[in-house]
C-alpha positions as CSV (number, residue, x, y, z in Angstrom):
1,M,30.3,0.4,50.7
2,E,29.2,-2.6,48.9
3,E,27.8,-1.9,45.6
4,T,24.4,-3.3,44.7
5,C,22.9,-5.6,42.1
6,E,21.4,-4.1,38.8
7,T,19.4,-7.0,38.1
8,R,18.8,-10.3,39.9
9,E,20.9,-12.2,37.5
10,S,23.9,-10.3,38.6
11,C,23.4,-11.2,42.3
12,I,23.0,-14.8,41.6
13,Q,26.5,-14.8,39.7
14,K,27.8,-12.8,42.5
15,A,26.8,-15.2,44.9
16,K,27.8,-18.2,43.0
17,K,31.4,-16.6,42.7
18,R,31.6,-16.5,46.6
19,I,30.3,-19.9,47.2
20,K,32.4,-21.4,44.7
21,A,35.5,-19.4,46.4
22,Y,34.7,-21.6,49.6
23,I,34.1,-25.1,48.1
24,P,37.0,-26.9,49.6
25,E,36.0,-25.5,52.9
26,I,32.8,-26.6,52.7
27,I,33.9,-30.2,51.7
28,G,36.4,-30.0,54.6
29,A,33.3,-29.0,56.9
30,L,31.0,-31.9,55.6
31,V,33.7,-34.8,55.7
32,G,34.9,-33.8,59.2
33,A,31.4,-33.7,60.0
34,T,30.8,-37.3,58.6
35,G,34.0,-38.5,60.6
36,G,32.7,-36.8,63.6
37,F,29.3,-38.6,63.4
38,I,31.4,-41.8,62.7
39,Y,33.3,-41.4,65.9
40,Y,30.6,-41.4,68.0
41,Y,28.9,-44.0,66.5
42,K,31.5,-46.1,66.7
43,V,33.8,-45.2,69.7
44,G,31.8,-43.1,71.3
45,C,31.3,-42.5,75.3
46,S,29.7,-45.3,77.0
47,T,29.5,-43.8,80.5
48,G,28.2,-40.5,79.5
49,S,30.6,-38.5,81.3
50,C,32.4,-37.3,78.3
51,P,30.8,-33.9,77.6
52,I,31.9,-33.8,73.5
53,K,31.8,-37.2,72.8
54,S,28.6,-38.5,74.2
55,N,26.6,-36.3,72.4
56,P,26.0,-37.2,68.7
57,W,25.4,-33.1,67.7
58,L,28.5,-31.7,69.6
59,I,31.2,-34.5,68.0
60,T,29.3,-33.8,64.6
61,L,29.9,-29.9,65.0
62,W,33.3,-30.7,66.5
63,G,34.3,-32.8,63.6
64,A,33.1,-30.2,61.4
65,A,34.7,-27.4,62.5
66,M,37.8,-29.6,62.6
67,G,37.5,-30.1,58.9
68,Y,36.9,-26.8,58.0
69,L,40.3,-25.6,59.8
70,L,41.9,-28.2,58.8
71,V,41.4,-27.5,55.0
72,S,41.3,-23.8,55.4
73,I,45.3,-24.4,56.5
74,F,46.0,-25.5,53.1
75,T,44.2,-23.6,50.8
76,T,45.2,-20.0,49.5
77,K,42.8,-17.3,48.7
78,K,43.4,-14.3,45.9
79,K,42.1,-11.0,46.8
80,Q,39.1,-10.5,44.5
81,N,36.7,-7.7,43.9
82,I,33.5,-9.7,44.0
């Protein structure tokens, strides 16, 4: 069972540690989302028959997922007691 925080500051410190551990993946997702939107804007699908490429939300989400997965392949996580 996860232990509770004694003070508000200790909870904030724990949250900062958890976020800091995933910074490369977050950056990868943001870069992937940006790349996905740029792909939609520059290439896209003119006929509208492409289910992923014709919708800017779907291609942006797809790019974010691919960016996250690509970065997570190359990062290693240490086991930490957070």
